[in-house]
PDB file of N, CA, C and O in Angstrom:
ATOM      1  N   MET A   1      23.645  82.484  66.151  1.00  0.00           N
ATOM      2  CA  MET A   1      22.584  83.106  65.696  1.00  0.00           C
ATOM      3  C   MET A   1      22.994  84.294  66.796  1.00  0.00           C
ATOM      4  O   MET A   1      23.638  84.238  67.844  1.00  0.00           O
ATOM      5  N   LYS A   2      22.295  85.464  66.053  1.00  0.00           N
ATOM      6  CA  LYS A   2      22.268  86.693  66.724  1.00  0.00           C
ATOM      7  C   LYS A   2      20.608  87.281  67.012  1.00  0.00           C
ATOM      8  O   LYS A   2      19.940  87.622  66.036  1.00  0.00           O
ATOM      9  N   TYR A   3      20.105  87.351  68.219  1.00  0.00           N
ATOM     10  CA  TYR A   3      18.732  87.897  68.427  1.00  0.00           C
ATOM     11  C   TYR A   3      18.546  88.968  68.908  1.00  0.00           C
ATOM     12  O   TYR A   3      18.748  89.339  70.064  1.00  0.00           O
ATOM     13  N   TYR A   4      18.018  89.700  67.747  1.00  0.00           N
ATOM     14  CA  TYR A   4      17.369  91.376  68.092  1.00  0.00           C
ATOM     15  C   TYR A   4      15.832  91.019  68.145  1.00  0.00           C
ATOM     16  O   TYR A   4      15.258  90.004  67.750  1.00  0.00           O
ATOM     17  N   LYS A   5      15.219  92.428  68.897  1.00  0.00           N
ATOM     18  CA  LYS A   5      14.345  92.731  68.851  1.00  0.00           C
ATOM     19  C   LYS A   5      13.464  93.185  67.534  1.00  0.00           C
ATOM     20  O   LYS A   5      12.256  92.957  67.463  1.00  0.00           O
ATOM     21  N   LYS A   6      14.187  93.831  66.535  1.00  0.00           N
ATOM     22  CA  LYS A   6      14.025  94.178  65.579  1.00  0.00           C
ATOM     23  C   LYS A   6      14.859  93.528  64.540  1.00  0.00           C
ATOM     24  O   LYS A   6      15.213  94.401  63.748  1.00  0.00           O
ATOM     25  N   PRO A   7      15.376  92.231  64.171  1.00  0.00           N
ATOM     26  CA  PRO A   7      16.196  91.809  63.093  1.00  0.00           C
ATOM     27  C   PRO A   7      16.476  92.779  61.752  1.00  0.00           C
ATOM     28  O   PRO A   7      17.591  92.884  61.243  1.00  0.00           O
ATOM     29  N   ASP A   8      15.415  93.391  61.322  1.00  0.00           N
ATOM     30  CA  ASP A   8      15.719  93.576  59.656  1.00  0.00           C
ATOM     31  C   ASP A   8      16.271  94.854  59.915  1.00  0.00           C
ATOM     32  O   ASP A   8      16.669  95.336  58.854  1.00  0.00           O
ATOM     33  N   GLU A   9      16.479  95.666  60.958  1.00  0.00           N
ATOM     34  CA  GLU A   9      17.348  96.587  61.283  1.00  0.00           C
ATOM     35  C   GLU A   9      18.817  96.542  61.077  1.00  0.00           C
ATOM     36  O   GLU A   9      19.677  97.383  60.820  1.00  0.00           O
ATOM     37  N   HIS A  10      18.796  95.125  61.303  1.00  0.00           N
ATOM     38  CA  HIS A  10      20.362  94.079  61.274  1.00  0.00           C
ATOM     39  C   HIS A  10      21.046  93.657  59.768  1.00  0.00           C
ATOM     40  O   HIS A  10      22.257  93.482  59.635  1.00  0.00           O
ATOM     41  N   ILE A  11      20.017  93.519  58.611  1.00  0.00           N
ATOM     42  CA  ILE A  11      20.227  93.368  57.372  1.00  0.00           C
ATOM     43  C   ILE A  11      20.670  94.077  56.683  1.00  0.00           C
ATOM     44  O   ILE A  11      19.835  94.764  56.094  1.00  0.00           O
ATOM     45  N   ARG A  12      21.836  94.294  56.409  1.00  0.00           N
ATOM     46  CA  ARG A  12      22.375  95.270  55.460  1.00  0.00           C
ATOM     47  C   ARG A  12      22.386  95.000  54.188  1.00  0.00           C
ATOM     48  O   ARG A  12      23.191  94.099  53.952  1.00  0.00           O
ATOM     49  N   PRO A  13      21.618  95.548  52.877  1.00  0.00           N
ATOM     50  CA  PRO A  13      21.762  95.643  51.685  1.00  0.00           C
ATOM     51  C   PRO A  13      23.136  95.665  51.335  1.00  0.00           C
ATOM     52  O   PRO A  13      23.907  96.405  51.947  1.00  0.00           O
ATOM     53  N   VAL A  14      23.558  94.859  50.324  1.00  0.00           N
ATOM     54  CA  VAL A  14      24.824  94.746  49.396  1.00  0.00           C
ATOM     55  C   VAL A  14      24.922  95.731  48.244  1.00  0.00           C
ATOM     56  O   VAL A  14      25.833  96.441  47.819  1.00  0.00           O
ATOM     57  N   MET A  15      23.339  95.468  47.799  1.00  0.00           N
ATOM     58  CA  MET A  15      23.254  96.899  46.405  1.00  0.00           C
ATOM     59  C   MET A  15      21.417  96.578  46.053  1.00  0.00           C
ATOM     60  O   MET A  15      20.786  95.535  46.223  1.00  0.00           O
ATOM     61  N   GLN A  16      21.028  97.684  45.611  1.00  0.00           N
ATOM     62  CA  GLN A  16      19.732  98.503  45.026  1.00  0.00           C
ATOM     63  C   GLN A  16      20.049  98.521  43.705  1.00  0.00           C
ATOM     64  O   GLN A  16      21.194  98.816  43.362  1.00  0.00           O
ATOM     65  N   ASP A  17      18.980  98.178  42.698  1.00  0.00           N
ATOM     66  CA  ASP A  17      19.107  98.680  41.526  1.00  0.00           C
ATOM     67  C   ASP A  17      17.888 100.058  41.401  1.00  0.00           C
ATOM     68  O   ASP A  17      17.255 100.523  42.349  1.00  0.00           O
ATOM     69  N   GLU A  18      17.820 100.443  40.140  1.00  0.00           N
ATOM     70  CA  GLU A  18      17.440 101.240  39.537  1.00  0.00           C
ATOM     71  C   GLU A  18      15.588 101.556  40.567  1.00  0.00           C
ATOM     72  O   GLU A  18      15.119 102.567  41.089  1.00  0.00           O
ATOM     73  N   LYS A  19      15.169 100.409  40.460  1.00  0.00           N
ATOM     74  CA  LYS A  19      13.786 100.448  40.342  1.00  0.00           C
ATOM     75  C   LYS A  19      13.403  99.889  41.805  1.00  0.00           C
ATOM     76  O   LYS A  19      12.213  99.944  42.116  1.00  0.00           O
ATOM     77  N   GLY A  20      14.513  99.248  42.909  1.00  0.00           N
ATOM     78  CA  GLY A  20      14.408 100.091  44.080  1.00  0.00           C
ATOM     79  C   GLY A  20      14.755  97.936  44.230  1.00  0.00           C
ATOM     80  O   GLY A  20      14.990  97.630  45.399  1.00  0.00           O
ATOM     81  N   GLY A  21      14.774  96.983  43.461  1.00  0.00           N
ATOM     82  CA  GLY A  21      15.178  95.782  44.335  1.00  0.00           C
ATOM     83  C   GLY A  21      16.848  95.627  45.037  1.00  0.00           C
ATOM     84  O   GLY A  21      17.828  96.271  44.662  1.00  0.00           O
ATOM     85  N   ILE A  22      16.822  94.823  45.890  1.00  0.00           N
ATOM     86  CA  ILE A  22      17.731  94.878  46.776  1.00  0.00           C
ATOM     87  C   ILE A  22      17.954  93.391  46.927  1.00  0.00           C
ATOM     88  O   ILE A  22      17.108  92.497  46.933  1.00  0.00           O
ATOM     89  N   LEU A  23      19.274  93.308  47.049  1.00  0.00           N
ATOM     90  CA  LEU A  23      20.209  91.756  47.359  1.00  0.00           C
ATOM     91  C   LEU A  23      20.954  92.621  48.664  1.00  0.00           C
ATOM     92  O   LEU A  23      21.680  93.578  48.930  1.00  0.00           O
ATOM     93  N   PHE A  24      19.912  91.112  49.435  1.00  0.00           N
ATOM     94  CA  PHE A  24      20.568  91.371  50.889  1.00  0.00           C
ATOM     95  C   PHE A  24      21.530  90.633  51.201  1.00  0.00           C
ATOM     96  O   PHE A  24      21.610  89.578  50.573  1.00  0.00           O
ATOM     97  N   ASN A  25      22.494  90.897  52.173  1.00  0.00           N
ATOM     98  CA  ASN A  25      23.983  90.519  52.423  1.00  0.00           C
ATOM     99  C   ASN A  25      23.248  88.829  52.876  1.00  0.00           C
ATOM    100  O   ASN A  25      22.214  88.789  53.543  1.00  0.00           O
ATOM    101  N   TYR A  26      23.768  87.875  52.529  1.00  0.00           N
ATOM    102  CA  TYR A  26      23.230  86.653  53.077  1.00  0.00           C
ATOM    103  C   TYR A  26      23.462  86.250  54.419  1.00  0.00           C
ATOM    104  O   TYR A  26      22.613  85.843  55.212  1.00  0.00           O
ATOM    105  N   TYR A  27      24.616  86.388  54.599  1.00  0.00           N
ATOM    106  CA  TYR A  27      25.249  86.141  55.794  1.00  0.00           C
ATOM    107  C   TYR A  27      24.108  86.841  57.028  1.00  0.00           C
ATOM    108  O   TYR A  27      23.495  86.193  57.877  1.00  0.00           O
ATOM    109  N   ASP A  28      24.073  88.028  56.854  1.00  0.00           N
ATOM    110  CA  ASP A  28      22.790  88.779  57.787  1.00  0.00           C
ATOM    111  C   ASP A  28      21.462  88.236  57.453  1.00  0.00           C
ATOM    112  O   ASP A  28      20.609  88.426  58.320  1.00  0.00           O
ATOM    113  N   LEU A  29      21.105  87.628  56.436  1.00  0.00           N
ATOM    114  CA  LEU A  29      19.887  86.946  56.624  1.00  0.00           C
ATOM    115  C   LEU A  29      19.496  85.876  57.637  1.00  0.00           C
ATOM    116  O   LEU A  29      18.565  85.819  58.440  1.00  0.00           O
ATOM    117  N   ALA A  30      20.989  84.638  57.208  1.00  0.00           N
ATOM    118  CA  ALA A  30      20.852  83.431  57.742  1.00  0.00           C
ATOM    119  C   ALA A  30      21.225  83.487  59.409  1.00  0.00           C
ATOM    120  O   ALA A  30      20.876  82.615  60.205  1.00  0.00           O
ATOM    121  N   VAL A  31      21.968  84.637  59.739  1.00  0.00           N
ATOM    122  CA  VAL A  31      22.586  84.595  61.415  1.00  0.00           C
ATOM    123  C   VAL A  31      20.873  85.388  62.301  1.00  0.00           C
ATOM    124  O   VAL A  31      20.419  84.973  63.368  1.00  0.00           O
ATOM    125  N   ASN A  32      20.398  86.280  61.649  1.00  0.00           N
ATOM    126  CA  ASN A  32      19.836  87.376  62.275  1.00  0.00           C
ATOM    127  C   ASN A  32      18.484  86.966  62.546  1.00  0.00           C
ATOM    128  O   ASN A  32      17.766  86.626  61.605  1.00  0.00           O
ATOM    129  N   LYS A  33      18.051  86.960  63.755  1.00  0.00           N
ATOM    130  CA  LYS A  33      16.755  86.468  63.995  1.00  0.00           C
ATOM    131  C   LYS A  33      15.981  86.920  65.311  1.00  0.00           C
ATOM    132  O   LYS A  33      16.602  87.123  66.354  1.00  0.00           O
ATOM    133  N   SER A  34      14.556  87.075  65.216  1.00  0.00           N
ATOM    134  CA  SER A  34      14.049  87.759  66.174  1.00  0.00           C
ATOM    135  C   SER A  34      14.571  87.306  67.714  1.00  0.00           C
ATOM    136  O   SER A  34      15.187  86.242  67.758  1.00  0.00           O
ATOM    137  N   SER A  35      14.445  87.762  68.505  1.00  0.00           N
ATOM    138  CA  SER A  35      14.387  88.055  70.357  1.00  0.00           C
ATOM    139  C   SER A  35      13.591  86.783  70.716  1.00  0.00           C
ATOM    140  O   SER A  35      13.938  85.848  71.438  1.00  0.00           O
ATOM    141  N   THR A  36      12.254  87.001  69.931  1.00  0.00           N
ATOM    142  CA  THR A  36      11.444  85.998  70.197  1.00  0.00           C
ATOM    143  C   THR A  36      11.468  84.454  70.308  1.00  0.00           C
ATOM    144  O   THR A  36      10.802  83.669  70.984  1.00  0.00           O
ATOM    145  N   TRP A  37      12.565  84.277  69.322  1.00  0.00           N
ATOM    146  CA  TRP A  37      13.049  82.738  69.670  1.00  0.00           C
ATOM    147  C   TRP A  37      14.314  82.638  70.206  1.00  0.00           C
ATOM    148  O   TRP A  37      14.948  81.603  69.997  1.00  0.00           O
ATOM    149  N   LYS A  38      14.781  83.498  70.838  1.00  0.00           N
ATOM    150  CA  LYS A  38      16.569  83.089  71.619  1.00  0.00           C
ATOM    151  C   LYS A  38      16.356  82.067  72.666  1.00  0.00           C
ATOM    152  O   LYS A  38      17.338  81.503  73.149  1.00  0.00           O
ATOM    153  N   HIS A  39      15.213  81.792  73.039  1.00  0.00           N
ATOM    154  CA  HIS A  39      15.022  80.305  73.572  1.00  0.00           C
ATOM    155  C   HIS A  39      15.395  78.934  72.936  1.00  0.00           C
ATOM    156  O   HIS A  39      15.624  77.825  73.419  1.00  0.00           O
ATOM    157  N   GLN A  40      15.364  79.517  71.446  1.00  0.00           N
ATOM    158  CA  GLN A  40      15.930  78.098  71.016  1.00  0.00           C
ATOM    159  C   GLN A  40      17.087  77.595  70.997  1.00  0.00           C
ATOM    160  O   GLN A  40      17.302  76.403  70.774  1.00  0.00           O
ATOM    161  N   GLU A  41      18.314  78.808  71.325  1.00  0.00           N
ATOM    162  CA  GLU A  41      19.563  78.773  71.408  1.00  0.00           C
ATOM    163  C   GLU A  41      19.867  78.000  69.903  1.00  0.00           C
ATOM    164  O   GLU A  41      20.562  76.986  69.954  1.00  0.00           O
ATOM    165  N   GLU A  42      19.365  78.455  68.574  1.00  0.00           N
ATOM    166  CA  GLU A  42      19.836  77.867  67.070  1.00  0.00           C
ATOM    167  C   GLU A  42      20.888  78.096  66.773  1.00  0.00           C
ATOM    168  O   GLU A  42      21.405  79.181  67.040  1.00  0.00           O
ATOM    169  N   PHE A  43      21.651  76.919  65.988  1.00  0.00           N
ATOM    170  CA  PHE A  43      22.891  77.359  65.252  1.00  0.00           C
ATOM    171  C   PHE A  43      22.140  76.615  63.876  1.00  0.00           C
ATOM    172  O   PHE A  43      21.258  75.806  63.588  1.00  0.00           O
ATOM    173  N   ARG A  44      23.316  77.638  63.173  1.00  0.00           N
ATOM    174  CA  ARG A  44      23.030  77.140  61.764  1.00  0.00           C
ATOM    175  C   ARG A  44      23.976  76.749  60.692  1.00  0.00           C
ATOM    176  O   ARG A  44      24.663  77.742  60.454  1.00  0.00           O
ATOM    177  N   TYR A  45      24.327  75.750  59.931  1.00  0.00           N
ATOM    178  CA  TYR A  45      24.909  76.065  59.269  1.00  0.00           C
ATOM    179  C   TYR A  45      24.838  76.499  57.618  1.00  0.00           C
ATOM    180  O   TYR A  45      24.052  75.886  56.895  1.00  0.00           O
ATOM    181  N   ILE A  46      25.677  77.563  57.066  1.00  0.00           N
ATOM    182  CA  ILE A  46      25.497  78.072  55.889  1.00  0.00           C
ATOM    183  C   ILE A  46      25.864  78.002  54.682  1.00  0.00           C
ATOM    184  O   ILE A  46      26.970  77.484  54.840  1.00  0.00           O
ATOM    185  N   TYR A  47      25.771  78.116  53.794  1.00  0.00           N
ATOM    186  CA  TYR A  47      26.537  77.589  52.571  1.00  0.00           C
ATOM    187  C   TYR A  47      25.382  78.289  51.524  1.00  0.00           C
ATOM    188  O   TYR A  47      24.160  78.346  51.384  1.00  0.00           O
ATOM    189  N   PHE A  48      26.741  78.821  50.836  1.00  0.00           N
ATOM    190  CA  PHE A  48      25.990  80.169  50.004  1.00  0.00           C
ATOM    191  C   PHE A  48      27.058  79.546  48.571  1.00  0.00           C
ATOM    192  O   PHE A  48      28.247  79.542  48.250  1.00  0.00           O
ATOM    193  N   ILE A  49      25.449  78.969  47.930  1.00  0.00           N
ATOM    194  CA  ILE A  49      26.067  78.426  46.535  1.00  0.00           C
ATOM    195  C   ILE A  49      25.118  79.156  45.054  1.00  0.00           C
ATOM    196  O   ILE A  49      23.901  79.305  44.947  1.00  0.00           O
ATOM    197  N   VAL A  50      25.961  79.420  44.293  1.00  0.00           N
ATOM    198  CA  VAL A  50      25.101  80.581  43.095  1.00  0.00           C
ATOM    199  C   VAL A  50      25.352  79.834  41.689  1.00  0.00           C
ATOM    200  O   VAL A  50      26.126  78.892  41.524  1.00  0.00           O
ATOM    201  N   PRO A  51      24.945  80.140  41.195  1.00  0.00           N
ATOM    202  CA  PRO A  51      25.588  79.829  39.716  1.00  0.00           C
ATOM    203  C   PRO A  51      26.537  80.848  39.519  1.00  0.00           C
ATOM    204  O   PRO A  51      26.385  81.899  40.142  1.00  0.00           O
ATOM    205  N   SER A  52      27.570  80.701  38.693  1.00  0.00           N
ATOM    206  CA  SER A  52      28.446  81.660  37.845  1.00  0.00           C
ATOM    207  C   SER A  52      28.812  81.412  37.307  1.00  0.00           C
ATOM    208  O   SER A  52      28.432  80.319  36.887  1.00  0.00           O
ATOM    209  N   ASN A  53      29.835  81.970  36.711  1.00  0.00           N
ATOM    210  CA  ASN A  53      30.552  81.630  35.776  1.00  0.00           C
ATOM    211  C   ASN A  53      32.269  81.672  35.609  1.00  0.00           C
ATOM    212  O   ASN A  53      32.295  82.884  35.826  1.00  0.00           O
ATOM    213  N   PRO A  54      33.373  81.416  35.451  1.00  0.00           N
ATOM    214  CA  PRO A  54      34.624  81.350  35.458  1.00  0.00           C
ATOM    215  C   PRO A  54      35.413  82.779  36.031  1.00  0.00           C
ATOM    216  O   PRO A  54      36.149  82.988  36.996  1.00  0.00           O
ATOM    217  N   ASN A  55      34.708  83.907  34.601  1.00  0.00           N
ATOM    218  CA  ASN A  55      34.985  85.078  34.910  1.00  0.00           C
ATOM    219  C   ASN A  55      34.682  85.883  36.354  1.00  0.00           C
ATOM    220  O   ASN A  55      35.291  86.817  36.876  1.00  0.00           O
ATOM    221  N   VAL A  56      33.457  85.120  36.797  1.00  0.00           N
ATOM    222  CA  VAL A  56      33.091  85.784  38.246  1.00  0.00           C
ATOM    223  C   VAL A  56      34.034  85.634  38.912  1.00  0.00           C
ATOM    224  O   VAL A  56      34.664  86.622  39.289  1.00  0.00           O
ATOM    225  N   LEU A  57      34.375  84.505  39.220  1.00  0.00           N
ATOM    226  CA  LEU A  57      35.167  83.656  40.540  1.00  0.00           C
ATOM    227  C   LEU A  57      36.286  84.498  40.281  1.00  0.00           C
ATOM    228  O   LEU A  57      36.605  85.295  41.163  1.00  0.00           O
ATOM    229  N   ASP A  58      37.248  84.436  38.717  1.00  0.00           N
ATOM    230  CA  ASP A  58      38.347  84.781  38.677  1.00  0.00           C
ATOM    231  C   ASP A  58      38.282  86.078  39.152  1.00  0.00           C
ATOM    232  O   ASP A  58      39.203  86.415  39.895  1.00  0.00           O
ATOM    233  N   ALA A  59      37.529  86.786  38.937  1.00  0.00           N
ATOM    234  CA  ALA A  59      37.135  88.533  39.307  1.00  0.00           C
ATOM    235  C   ALA A  59      37.694  88.229  40.852  1.00  0.00           C
ATOM    236  O   ALA A  59      38.820  88.383  41.325  1.00  0.00           O
ATOM    237  N   TRP A  60      36.843  87.891  41.262  1.00  0.00           N
ATOM    238  CA  TRP A  60      37.030  87.905  43.159  1.00  0.00           C
ATOM    239  C   TRP A  60      38.199  87.544  43.443  1.00  0.00           C
ATOM    240  O   TRP A  60      38.778  88.333  44.190  1.00  0.00           O
ATOM    241  N   LYS A  61      39.007  86.290  43.011  1.00  0.00           N
ATOM    242  CA  LYS A  61      40.248  85.345  43.457  1.00  0.00           C
ATOM    243  C   LYS A  61      41.170  86.592  43.243  1.00  0.00           C
ATOM    244  O   LYS A  61      42.130  86.854  43.967  1.00  0.00           O
ATOM    245  N   ARG A  62      40.858  87.164  42.408  1.00  0.00           N
ATOM    246  CA  ARG A  62      41.877  88.288  42.091  1.00  0.00           C
ATOM    247  C   ARG A  62      42.062  89.496  43.009  1.00  0.00           C
ATOM    248  O   ARG A  62      43.185  89.868  43.351  1.00  0.00           O
ATOM    249  N   THR A  63      40.782  90.181  43.453  1.00  0.00           N
ATOM    250  CA  THR A  63      40.753  91.329  43.949  1.00  0.00           C
ATOM    251  C   THR A  63      40.465  91.096  45.706  1.00  0.00           C
ATOM    252  O   THR A  63      40.680  91.816  46.681  1.00  0.00           O
ATOM    253  N   GLY A  64      39.883  89.740  45.538  1.00  0.00           N
ATOM    254  CA  GLY A  64      39.683  89.582  47.122  1.00  0.00           C
ATOM    255  C   GLY A  64      38.435  90.189  47.291  1.00  0.00           C
ATOM    256  O   GLY A  64      37.981  89.893  48.396  1.00  0.00           O
ATOM    257  N   ASN A  65      37.395  91.214  46.382  1.00  0.00           N
ATOM    258  CA  ASN A  65      35.913  91.839  46.678  1.00  0.00           C
ATOM    259  C   ASN A  65      35.398  90.799  46.155  1.00  0.00           C
ATOM    260  O   ASN A  65      35.980  90.061  45.360  1.00  0.00           O
ATOM    261  N   PRO A  66      34.118  90.645  46.618  1.00  0.00           N
ATOM    262  CA  PRO A  66      32.697  89.977  46.475  1.00  0.00           C
ATOM    263  C   PRO A  66      32.011  90.542  45.774  1.00  0.00           C
ATOM    264  O   PRO A  66      31.052  89.916  45.325  1.00  0.00           O
ATOM    265  N   PHE A  67      32.152  91.605  45.477  1.00  0.00           N
ATOM    266  CA  PHE A  67      31.283  92.606  44.595  1.00  0.00           C
ATOM    267  C   PHE A  67      30.840  91.831  43.373  1.00  0.00           C
ATOM    268  O   PHE A  67      29.667  91.828  42.997  1.00  0.00           O
ATOM    269  N   PRO A  68      31.942  91.086  42.684  1.00  0.00           N
ATOM    270  CA  PRO A  68      31.621  90.604  40.889  1.00  0.00           C
ATOM    271  C   PRO A  68      30.015  89.594  41.451  1.00  0.00           C
ATOM    272  O   PRO A  68      28.922  89.523  40.888  1.00  0.00           O
ATOM    273  N   ILE A  69      30.547  88.878  42.878  1.00  0.00           N
ATOM    274  CA  ILE A  69      29.614  87.881  42.955  1.00  0.00           C
ATOM    275  C   ILE A  69      27.959  88.136  43.448  1.00  0.00           C
ATOM    276  O   ILE A  69      26.944  87.446  43.352  1.00  0.00           O
ATOM    277  N   TYR A  70      28.248  89.483  44.014  1.00  0.00           N
ATOM    278  CA  TYR A  70      27.197  89.929  44.310  1.00  0.00           C
ATOM    279  C   TYR A  70      26.318  90.310  43.105  1.00  0.00           C
ATOM    280  O   TYR A  70      25.192  89.831  42.973  1.00  0.00           O
ATOM    281  N   GLN A  71      26.824  91.139  42.271  1.00  0.00           N
ATOM    282  CA  GLN A  71      26.372  91.525  41.360  1.00  0.00           C
ATOM    283  C   GLN A  71      25.539  90.348  40.582  1.00  0.00           C
ATOM    284  O   GLN A  71      24.350  90.105  40.786  1.00  0.00           O
ATOM    285  N   HIS A  72      26.272  89.755  39.777  1.00  0.00           N
ATOM    286  CA  HIS A  72      26.384  88.518  39.189  1.00  0.00           C
ATOM    287  C   HIS A  72      25.019  87.750  39.840  1.00  0.00           C
ATOM    288  O   HIS A  72      24.113  87.372  39.097  1.00  0.00           O
ATOM    289  N   THR A  73      24.978  87.585  41.132  1.00  0.00           N
ATOM    290  CA  THR A  73      23.861  86.713  42.026  1.00  0.00           C
ATOM    291  C   THR A  73      22.280  87.807  41.453  1.00  0.00           C
ATOM    292  O   THR A  73      21.350  87.333  40.801  1.00  0.00           O
ATOM    293  N   TYR A  74      22.348  88.985  41.824  1.00  0.00           N
ATOM    294  CA  TYR A  74      21.342  90.002  41.647  1.00  0.00           C
ATOM    295  C   TYR A  74      20.724  89.805  40.195  1.00  0.00           C
ATOM    296  O   TYR A  74      19.725  89.145  39.909  1.00  0.00           O
ATOM    297  N   GLU A  75      21.543  90.522  39.353  1.00  0.00           N
ATOM    298  CA  GLU A  75      21.441  89.882  37.921  1.00  0.00           C
ATOM    299  C   GLU A  75      20.538  88.655  37.631  1.00  0.00           C
ATOM    300  O   GLU A  75      19.492  88.748  36.988  1.00  0.00           O
ATOM    301  N   HIS A  76      20.998  87.545  38.129  1.00  0.00           N
ATOM    302  CA  HIS A  76      20.105  86.081  37.592  1.00  0.00           C
ATOM    303  C   HIS A  76      19.628  85.918  38.798  1.00  0.00           C
ATOM    304  O   HIS A  76      18.475  86.045  38.384  1.00  0.00           O
ATOM    305  N   LEU A  77      19.509  85.784  39.694  1.00  0.00           N
ATOM    306  CA  LEU A  77      18.754  85.148  40.310  1.00  0.00           C
ATOM    307  C   LEU A  77      17.415  86.393  40.781  1.00  0.00           C
ATOM    308  O   LEU A  77      16.285  85.948  40.579  1.00  0.00           O
ATOM    309  N   GLN A  78      17.453  87.565  41.252  1.00  0.00           N
ATOM    310  CA  GLN A  78      16.523  88.577  41.403  1.00  0.00           C
ATOM    311  C   GLN A  78      15.617  89.159  39.947  1.00  0.00           C
ATOM    312  O   GLN A  78      14.417  89.409  39.828  1.00  0.00           O
ATOM    313  N   LYS A  79      16.724  89.241  38.968  1.00  0.00           N
ATOM    314  CA  LYS A  79      16.184  90.003  37.741  1.00  0.00           C
ATOM    315  C   LYS A  79      15.698  89.048  36.412  1.00  0.00           C
ATOM    316  O   LYS A  79      15.136  89.352  35.360  1.00  0.00           O
ATOM    317  N   GLY A  80      16.294  87.447  37.088  1.00  0.00           N
ATOM    318  CA  GLY A  80      16.035  86.426  36.021  1.00  0.00           C
ATOM    319  C   GLY A  80      16.606  86.599  34.964  1.00  0.00           C
ATOM    320  O   GLY A  80      15.848  86.689  33.999  1.00  0.00           O
ATOM    321  N   LYS A  81      17.927  86.702  34.713  1.00  0.00           N
ATOM    322  CA  LYS A  81      19.017  86.695  33.710  1.00  0.00           C
ATOM    323  C   LYS A  81      19.279  85.217  33.492  1.00  0.00           C
ATOM    324  O   LYS A  81      19.642  84.608  34.498  1.00  0.00           O
ATOM    325  N   GLU A  82      19.154  84.459  32.260  1.00  0.00           N
ATOM    326  CA  GLU A  82      19.962  83.566  32.274  1.00  0.00           C
ATOM    327  C   GLU A  82      21.680  83.439  32.533  1.00  0.00           C
ATOM    328  O   GLU A  82      22.598  84.227  32.306  1.00  0.00           O
ATOM    329  N   CYS A  83      21.639  82.087  33.105  1.00  0.00           N
ATOM    330  CA  CYS A  83      23.526  82.293  33.434  1.00  0.00           C
ATOM    331  C   CYS A  83      24.107  81.679  32.458  1.00  0.00           C
ATOM    332  O   CYS A  83      23.596  80.848  31.707  1.00  0.00           O
ATOM    333  N   LEU A  84      25.493  82.193  32.451  1.00  0.00           N
ATOM    334  CA  LEU A  84      26.451  82.258  30.670  1.00  0.00           C
ATOM    335  C   LEU A  84      27.850  81.608  31.681  1.00  0.00           C
ATOM    336  O   LEU A  84      28.936  81.373  31.152  1.00  0.00           O
TER     337      LEU A  84
END
């Protein structure tokens, strides 16, 4: 865990749509926490599981760029599109 007085300042957005919707970096969300809780000396396991399709995963494997996964996740989880 990383503890900060203002943890929100350490959570980077991955993308934002034209209406202001934001998909945040999942890792940042999982490991940044208010310094108020530092006494807990917490650790976390992070599992990243999202609905996807072979084309999205193949694009990531070919290029090493995770953006297709972020885009797919954003469209399906935040915009409510069906996963195909």
